C-alpha positions in Angstrom: 108.2 145.1 108.5 109.9 147.2 105.9 111.4 150.7 105.9 111.2 153.0 102.9 113.0 156.2 102.3 111.4 159.6 101.5 111.7 158.6 97.9 109.5 155.6 98.7 112.3 153.1 97.9 113.0 150.2 100.2 115.8 150.5 102.6 115.4 147.6 105.0 113.1 144.6 105.4 112.8 142.0 108.1 112.7 138.2 107.5 108.9 138.1 107.7 108.6 140.7 104.9 111.1 138.8 102.8 108.9 135.7 103.1 105.7 137.6 102.1 107.2 139.4 99.1 109.4 136.5 98.0 112.7 138.4 97.7 115.7 139.0 99.9 116.3 142.5 101.4 119.4 143.0 99.1 117.2 142.1 96.0 114.5 144.6 97.0 116.7 147.5 98.2 116.2 150.6 96.1 113.0 149.4 94.6 109.5 150.8 95.2 106.8 148.5 96.5 104.7 148.4 93.2 107.9 147.3 91.5 108.5 144.5 94.0 104.9 143.3 94.2 102.8 144.6 91.2 99.4 144.4 92.9 96.6 147.0 93.4 97.2 146.9 97.2 100.9 147.9 96.6 99.8 150.9 94.6 97.5 151.9 97.5 100.3 151.4 100.0 102.6 153.5 97.9 100.1 156.4 97.9 99.7 156.0 101.7 103.4 156.2 102.2 103.6 159.4 100.1 100.8 160.9 102.2 102.7 159.9 105.4 105.8 161.6 104.1 104.0 164.8 103.2 101.7 165.1 106.2 103.8 163.4 108.9 100.7 161.6 110.1 100.4 157.8 110.3 98.2 156.0 107.7 96.3 152.8 107.9 95.3 150.3 105.2 92.7 147.6 105.4 94.9 145.4 103.2 98.6 145.4 102.6 101.1 143.4 100.5 100.4 139.7 100.2 102.5 136.8 99.0 103.1 137.1 95.2 102.0 133.4 94.8 98.8 133.8 96.8 95.8 132.6 94.8 92.5 134.5 94.4 91.9 138.1 95.4 95.0 139.7 96.6 94.2 141.1 100.1 97.0 141.0 102.6 96.7 141.7 106.4 95.9 145.2 107.8 98.8 147.5 107.4 100.1 150.6 109.2 102.3 153.3 107.6 104.2 155.2 110.2 106.5 158.2 109.4 109.9 158.0 111.1 111.1 161.5 112.2 114.5 162.8 113.4 115.0 164.9 116.5 113.9 168.1 114.7 110.6 166.4 113.7 111.5 166.0 110.0 110.2 162.8 108.3 113.3 160.7 107.2 111.5 157.4 106.3 108.3 155.5 106.5 107.9 152.1 108.3 105.4 149.7 106.7 104.1 147.1 109.3 101.7 144.4 108.2 99.9 142.7 111.2 99.1 139.1 110.3 96.6 137.6 112.8 95.0 134.9 110.7 95.5 132.4 113.5 94.1 134.6 116.3 90.5 134.0 117.4 88.1 136.8 116.5 87.2 137.4 120.2 90.9 138.0 121.0 91.2 140.2 118.0 88.4 142.4 119.2 89.8 142.6 122.7 93.2 143.6 121.3 91.6 146.1 119.0 89.6 147.6 121.8 92.7 147.9 124.0 94.8 149.4 121.1 92.5 152.1 119.9 90.2 152.7 122.9 92.9 154.9 124.5 92.9 157.1 121.4 89.3 158.2 121.8 88.4 161.1 124.0 91.9 162.5 124.4 90.8 166.1 124.2 87.7 168.1 125.4 87.0 169.1 121.8 83.7 167.6 120.5 84.7 167.4 116.8 88.1 166.0 117.6 86.6 163.2 119.8 84.1 162.3 117.0 86.9 162.2 114.5 88.9 160.0 116.8 86.0 157.6 116.9 85.9 157.4 113.1 89.6 157.0 112.8 89.6 154.2 115.4 87.0 152.3 113.4 88.6 152.6 110.0 90.1 150.5 108.6 90.4 148.0 111.5 86.6 147.6 112.0 84.9 149.1 109.0 85.7 150.5 105.6 84.0 153.8 106.3 82.5 155.5 109.4 80.3 158.5 109.8 79.5 160.3 113.1 76.5 162.6 113.3 75.7 164.5 116.5 72.6 166.2 117.9 73.2 170.0 118.2 71.8 169.9 121.7 72.5 166.7 123.7 69.4 165.4 125.5 68.3 162.6 127.7 66.0 159.7 126.8 63.0 161.9 127.1 64.4 164.6 124.7 65.6 162.3 121.9 62.1 161.2 120.8 61.0 164.8 120.8 63.7 165.6 118.3 62.0 163.1 115.9 59.2 164.4 113.8 57.2 163.4 110.7 60.0 165.1 108.7 62.7 163.1 110.3 65.6 164.0 112.6 68.3 166.6 111.8 71.9 165.8 112.8 75.2 167.6 112.3 77.8 165.7 110.3 80.8 165.9 112.6 83.3 163.3 111.4 83.9 161.0 108.4 86.6 158.5 107.7 87.0 156.0 104.8 89.6 153.7 103.2 88.8 155.6 100.0 90.7 158.9 100.1 87.8 160.9 98.5 85.3 159.6 101.1 82.6 159.2 98.6 80.2 157.5 101.1 79.3 160.9 102.6 77.2 163.4 100.7 77.2 166.0 103.5 80.4 167.9 104.3 81.9 167.9 107.8 80.1 170.6 109.8 77.0 170.4 107.6 73.6 169.0 108.6 71.8 166.0 107.3 68.2 164.9 107.7 67.3 161.3 108.2 63.7 160.1 107.5 61.6 159.3 110.5 61.4 155.6 109.5 65.1 155.2 108.6 67.4 152.9 110.6 69.1 156.0 112.0 65.9 157.5 113.4 64.9 154.1 114.9 68.3 153.7 116.5 68.0 157.1 118.2 64.4 156.3 119.4 65.3 152.9 120.7 68.7 153.8 122.1 70.5 150.6 120.8 72.5 149.6 117.8 71.6 147.3 114.9 73.2 145.5 111.9 71.8 145.6 108.4 72.6 144.2 105.0 72.0 146.8 102.3 69.5 144.3 100.7 67.3 144.5 103.8 63.9 146.1 103.2 64.6 148.8 105.8 67.7 149.9 104.0 66.1 149.7 100.6 63.2 151.9 101.8 65.7 154.3 103.3 67.7 154.5 100.1 64.4 155.3 98.2 63.8 158.3 100.5 67.3 159.5 101.3 70.0 160.3 98.8 72.6 159.7 101.6 71.5 156.1 101.9 71.4 155.8 98.1 75.0 157.0 97.9 76.1 154.4 100.6 74.7 151.6 98.4 76.2 153.1 95.2 79.7 152.7 96.5 79.2 149.0 96.9 78.4 148.8 100.7 77.0 145.4 101.6 76.9 145.6 105.4 76.0 148.4 107.8 76.0 149.1 111.5 74.0 151.9 113.1 75.0 152.6 116.7 73.8 155.4 119.1 76.5 157.6 120.5 75.3 157.3 124.1 76.7 158.0 127.5 74.7 156.7 130.5 71.2 158.0 129.9 72.2 160.7 127.4 72.3 160.2 123.7 74.4 162.8 121.8 74.3 161.4 118.3 74.7 158.3 116.0 77.5 156.5 114.2 77.3 154.6 110.9 79.8 151.9 110.0 79.9 150.2 106.6 81.9 147.7 104.6 82.4 147.6 100.9 86.1 146.6 100.5 86.0 143.8 103.1 83.9 140.9 101.9 82.8 139.8 105.4 79.5 141.1 106.8 79.4 142.6 110.3 79.0 140.1 113.1 77.4 140.5 116.6 81.0 140.8 117.9 81.6 143.7 115.6 78.5 145.4 116.8 79.7 144.9 120.4 83.0 146.4 119.5 81.4 149.4 117.8 79.2 150.0 120.8 82.3 150.1 123.0 84.0 152.6 120.7 80.9 154.9 120.6 80.5 154.6 124.4 84.0 155.9 125.0 83.4 158.7 122.4 80.0 159.6 123.9 81.5 160.0 127.4 84.1 162.4 126.1 81.6 164.4 124.0 79.0 164.5 126.8 81.7 165.7 129.2 83.0 168.3 126.8 79.5 169.7 126.3 78.7 169.6 130.1 81.9 171.5 131.0 80.8 175.0 129.7 77.4 174.6 131.2 78.8 173.5 134.6 81.3 176.3 134.5 78.4 178.8 133.8 76.4 177.3 136.6 79.3 177.4 139.0 80.1 181.0 138.1 76.4 181.9 138.6 76.2 180.2 142.0 79.5 181.7 143.2 78.3 185.1 142.1 75.2 184.6 144.2 77.1 183.6 147.3 78.8 186.1 149.6 82.0 187.2 148.1 83.3 188.6 151.5 81.9 188.2 154.9 80.9 191.5 156.6 83.1 192.9 159.4 81.0 193.0 162.6 81.7 192.7 166.4 79.1 190.0 167.3 80.9 186.9 166.0 84.1 185.8 164.2 83.1 184.0 161.0 84.6 181.4 158.6 82.8 179.6 155.8 83.4 176.9 153.2 81.5 175.9 150.1 82.2 172.7 148.1 80.2 171.9 144.9 79.0 168.4 144.3 81.2 166.0 142.3 78.5 163.8 140.8 76.7 163.9 137.5 73.8 165.8 139.0 75.7 169.1 138.8 75.9 172.1 141.0 73.1 172.5 143.5 71.6 175.3 145.5 73.3 175.4 148.9 73.9 178.8 150.3 75.0 180.7 153.5 74.9 184.3 154.5 76.0 186.6 157.3 73.7 189.7 157.8 74.5 192.5 160.2 71.4 193.6 162.1 70.5 196.5 164.3 71.6 196.7 167.9 75.0 195.1 167.1 73.3 191.8 166.4 74.0 189.5 163.5 72.0 186.9 161.5 73.5 183.6 160.4 71.8 181.8 157.6 72.3 178.4 155.9 70.0 177.0 153.3 69.7 174.1 150.8 67.5 174.4 147.6 66.2 171.1 146.2 67.5 170.0 142.8 70.7 170.9 140.8 71.7 173.0 137.9 71.1 176.6 136.8 67.4 176.5 138.0 68.4 175.5 141.5 71.2 178.2 141.6 68.7 180.8 140.4 66.2 179.8 143.0 68.9 180.0 145.6 69.7 183.5 144.6 66.1 184.6 144.8 65.7 183.1 148.3 69.0 184.6 149.6 67.9 188.0 148.4 64.5 187.5 150.1 66.2 186.5 153.3 68.3 189.7 153.3 65.3 191.8 152.6 63.3 190.3 155.4 66.2 190.5 157.8 66.5 194.2 157.1 62.9 194.5 158.5 64.2 192.8 161.7 61.6 190.1 161.6 61.9 187.3 164.2 63.2 184.0 162.8 59.9 182.2 162.9 58.1 185.1 161.0 60.9 185.3 158.5 60.6 181.6 157.7 56.9 182.0 157.3 57.3 184.8 154.7 60.0 182.7 153.0 57.6 179.8 152.9 55.0 181.9 151.1 57.7 183.0 148.6 58.6 179.4 147.8 54.9 178.5 147.3 54.6 181.4 144.8 57.8 180.3 143.0 56.5 176.8 142.7 53.2 178.1 141.3 55.0 180.2 138.7 57.2 177.3 137.8 54.2 175.0 137.2 52.5 177.7 135.1 55.5 178.1 132.8 56.0 174.3 132.5 59.1 174.1 134.7 60.7 170.8 135.6 59.1 168.8 138.4 62.4 168.0 140.0 62.9 171.6 141.1 59.2 172.6 141.6 60.3 176.2 142.2 62.1 175.3 145.4 59.6 173.1 147.2 61.4 171.1 149.8 64.0 173.8 150.4 65.5 173.8 153.9 66.7 176.8 155.8 68.2 177.6 159.3 68.0 181.2 160.5 69.8 182.3 163.7 70.1 185.7 165.3 72.9 186.3 167.9 72.9 189.3 170.2 76.4 190.1 171.7 74.9 192.3 174.4 72.7 189.6 176.0 74.7 186.7 174.5 71.4 185.1 173.5 70.9 183.3 170.2 67.4 182.9 168.7 66.9 180.3 166.0 64.3 178.7 163.8 64.6 176.0 161.1 62.6 174.8 158.2 63.5 171.1 157.7 67.2 171.9 158.1 69.7 170.0 160.4 70.1 171.7 163.8 73.4 173.5 164.4 76.2 172.2 166.6 77.6 174.1 169.6 80.9 173.9 171.3 81.2 175.7 174.6 84.5 177.1 175.9 84.6 174.2 178.5 84.6 171.6 175.6 81.0 170.5 175.7 79.6 169.6 172.3 75.9 169.2 171.5 73.2 169.9 168.9 70.9 172.8 169.7 67.4 171.7 170.4 65.6 173.8 167.8 62.0 172.7 166.9 62.1 171.0 163.5 59.8 173.0 161.2 58.6 171.7 157.8 60.6 172.3 154.7 59.8 175.5 152.8 57.0 175.3 150.2 54.5 173.1 152.0 52.5 176.0 153.5 50.0 176.1 156.4 52.4 174.8 159.1 54.0 177.0 161.8 57.6 177.5 162.6 58.8 177.8 166.2 61.8 179.7 167.6 64.3 178.5 170.2 66.3 180.8 172.4 69.5 179.9 174.2 72.3 181.8 176.0 75.8 181.1 174.6 78.9 181.7 176.7 81.5 184.1 175.1 83.8 182.1 172.8 81.3 179.4 171.9 81.6 177.9 168.5 78.3 177.7 166.5 78.5 175.4 163.4 75.8 175.7 160.7 75.9 173.3 157.7 73.9 171.6 155.0 73.1 167.9 154.9 75.7 167.2 152.3 78.4 167.4 155.0 76.9 164.4 156.8 75.8 162.5 153.6 78.7 160.1 153.2 78.6 156.9 151.2 80.9 155.0 153.5 79.3 155.8 156.9 76.0 156.3 158.6 74.6 159.6 160.0 75.6 158.8 163.6 79.2 158.1 162.7 79.3 161.3 160.6 78.0 163.3 163.6 80.5 161.8 165.9 83.3 162.8 163.5 82.0 166.3 163.2 81.7 166.6 167.0 85.3 165.4 167.4 86.6 167.8 164.8 84.9 170.9 166.2 85.7 170.0 169.8 89.4 170.1 169.2 90.9 173.4 170.3 91.1 175.8 167.3 92.7 179.2 167.2 90.3 180.5 164.6 87.0 179.4 162.9 89.0 179.0 159.7 91.1 176.2 161.2 87.8 174.7 162.6 86.3 174.6 159.1 89.4 172.8 157.7 89.3 170.2 160.5 85.6 169.5 159.9 86.1 169.0 156.2 89.2 166.9 156.7 87.4 164.6 159.1 84.3 164.1 157.1 85.3 164.2 153.5 87.1 161.2 152.1 86.1 161.9 148.5 84.5 164.6 146.4 81.0 165.1 147.8 77.9 163.7 146.0 75.9 166.8 147.2 76.9 170.4 147.7 78.3 171.4 151.1 77.9 174.7 152.8 79.6 175.2 156.2 79.5 178.3 158.4 81.3 178.4 161.8 81.0 181.4 164.1 82.8 182.1 167.4 80.6 184.2 169.6 81.8 187.5 171.2 80.3 189.4 174.0 80.0 193.2 174.0 81.8 194.8 177.0 79.1 196.0 179.4 81.0 199.3 179.6 80.0 200.0 176.0 76.3 199.8 176.7 74.2 202.3 178.7 70.4 202.1 179.3 68.0 204.3 181.2 64.3 204.0 181.9 62.2 207.1 181.1 58.7 208.3 182.1 55.9 209.8 180.0 56.8 213.3 181.3 57.9 215.5 178.4 60.5 216.9 180.8 62.3 213.6 180.5 63.4 214.6 177.0 65.9 217.0 178.5 67.0 214.4 181.0 67.5 211.9 178.2 69.7 214.4 176.3 71.8 215.1 179.4 72.2 211.4 180.1 73.3 210.7 176.6 75.7 213.7 176.6 77.3 212.6 179.9 77.9 209.1 178.6 79.4 210.2 175.3 81.8 212.4 177.2 82.8 209.5 179.4 83.5 207.5 176.2 85.5 210.4 174.7 83.1 211.1 171.9 82.4 214.8 172.5 82.3 215.5 168.8 79.2 213.3 168.4 77.2 215.0 171.2 75.4 217.5 168.9 74.1 214.9 166.5 73.2 212.5 169.3 71.2 215.1 171.2 69.1 215.7 168.1 68.5 212.0 167.5 67.7 211.3 171.2 65.3 214.3 171.4 63.3 213.2 168.3 63.1 209.5 169.3 62.3 210.1 172.9 59.7 212.7 172.1 58.0 210.3 169.7 58.0 207.6 172.3 56.5 209.9 175.0 53.9 211.4 172.6 52.8 208.2 170.8 54.1 205.3 172.7 53.3 203.6 176.0 55.3 202.7 179.1 57.8 201.3 179.8 60.1 203.6 177.7 63.8 202.9 177.6 66.8 204.7 176.1 69.9 202.6 175.2 73.2 203.6 173.8 75.6 201.0 172.3 79.2 201.8 171.3 80.3 199.1 168.8 83.7 199.7 167.2 83.3 203.0 165.3 79.5 203.0 165.5 77.2 204.6 168.0 73.7 203.0 168.2 70.9 205.0 169.8 67.7 202.9 170.6 64.4 204.0 172.1 61.9 201.3 173.1 58.3 201.3 174.3 55.5 198.9 174.6 53.4 200.3 171.7 53.3 198.5 168.4 52.6 201.8 166.4 55.4 202.3 163.9 56.5 205.9 163.0 56.8 206.8 159.3 58.9 209.4 157.7 56.8 211.9 155.6 57.2 215.1 153.8 56.0 218.0 156.0 54.1 220.9 154.4 55.2 224.5 154.8 53.0 225.4 157.8 53.1 222.0 159.6 54.6 222.2 163.1 55.7 218.5 163.1 56.6 215.8 160.8 60.3 216.8 160.2 61.9 214.9 163.1 62.4 211.5 161.4 63.6 213.3 158.2 66.2 215.0 160.3 67.2 211.7 161.9 67.5 210.0 158.5 69.8 212.8 157.3 72.0 212.8 160.4 72.2 209.0 161.0 74.0 206.5 158.8 70.8 204.3 158.9 67.7 203.9 161.1 64.8 201.6 161.4 62.2 199.9 163.5 62.2 196.4 165.0 59.3 194.8 166.8 59.3 192.5 169.8 56.7 190.6 171.7 56.0 193.6 173.9 56.4 196.6 171.6 59.0 198.1 169.3 62.4 199.7 169.2 63.3 202.7 167.0 67.1 202.8 166.4 69.6 205.0 164.6 73.2 204.4 163.8 75.9 207.0 163.3 79.5 206.6 162.4 82.1 207.8 164.8 84.9 207.8 162.2 86.0 211.3 161.6 83.4 212.8 163.9 
């Protein structure tokens, strides 16, 4: 080691440097290195030290000062030039360190080199910086020059050969490093593109996915130099040995790296090729991850925008939810959940899992969630809703196949879904599932079990029916809906995972929020390999005093009776201000049921929070439609009047008829 001042004159030297240069420290102090050892390598070291002083960056030399009495070509050991800075960051001196490893076995040298420089590759998420770190790590300790060219769009094994054509493959020159300051080995500027012929060693390296060594006298390199000015330039600077290595991470190739020697007389060995592959693998992992991050952030933002941002406020259940994205290389999937208020104070709970990962799966999830909400607004029973959803998935898969979509998503074929409807008046829950795990129930007395819901086929198969299951849930029961990622643990089987989930939900919890946290804490020991959606609902029962129902006859005189009954009940509830609008709604709905429906006819009023729900049911399946009445028509204006007075209205069908309902807000009435 030796220390030189900013004027490049020697200040200190250790005993080893004294032996190499043949002088004592006192004899060399104040002299520049070319004056001490008049050799070409000393001139190069002097230029490197000046560059270190001016830039403040370390410099590396393939060869440094050698003994003045050394015979033959004067090439000393690899040398580093490190600027020495004060507390303010100003360069005050340069340390020259020559590492002599002549007695160290080559295998140990490679291991040491990999350890020394491997940590310097992939230090930032910047693609160009990582490529340059690869080139800097290889020069001068492995090669005399290095070039890193990247594909503009990283692809998998199936995509790289498609980038090759009769005209060759186009890559972007991302990093260059050379022991020669001018970097004459590269014709293309950093950031520019270069085209390699289809039969060149670079194209063959990309196609095969493995590295290779060449002498510049090999026929493949000679042919390449005849076709490509870049290869001709590499030979012109005196390169005698080449390595071409794919920049590859797992099954994804992101580019290629070229390493060459023209100053070092030794040709590349198989051990050198192994070391270059280790370097490029570390760089590829950083580059691939940096390129994946924006795409994964976009996919995550898309998926989160398609999931419920807030859960609706309703009286049927108390809700908590969790969504955890997958942590594997597959990327974000298509798990989703939803809470949909329905007519009659009921609520629908939905959990689904779209097959596949990535943006396509997230987009399919968004389309299915929208379809479920649309079908839920029509008040379809769970089995009919899943049948319509099954038809939609089949159409999506047909459209995907027609446009050449990926087989792995197939438009959503294999998607699973669980749809449940809970009625707080009757405390009954109706469910149907399409290939989805059954929900877990915890009753107030502590019993834990899976609901026996018939297992329908996954969506997209077509032609197979779905069945519903109906059960009565005591008030305060916990209903847990989840996707299979929650039970898919790498360190336990499904039975153990179920036992853990049962134990977690069975523990007394003040809120569904705390129940969600306990379930995830009990089941997740690592970031999940698949997406997880978890929805936990605590059931409520509507006070019987808030519900009133009366049976009516087909006598038109019962319309006045229905108005009187509704008025009396509203006065009992203290909603006198809502009497006028309610009388109009009741008159229209009951009149339609008597005129067009069939017995039995029932009028029901439900008071839920600040909402009044008026329902009229009969056994006819005929559905009324709102229409525009003409000037001299005596009828046809009733439903238009209901639609104007009520906040919303609609029809829902049952096994024995239909129910026409209308909701009005009691706030500010």
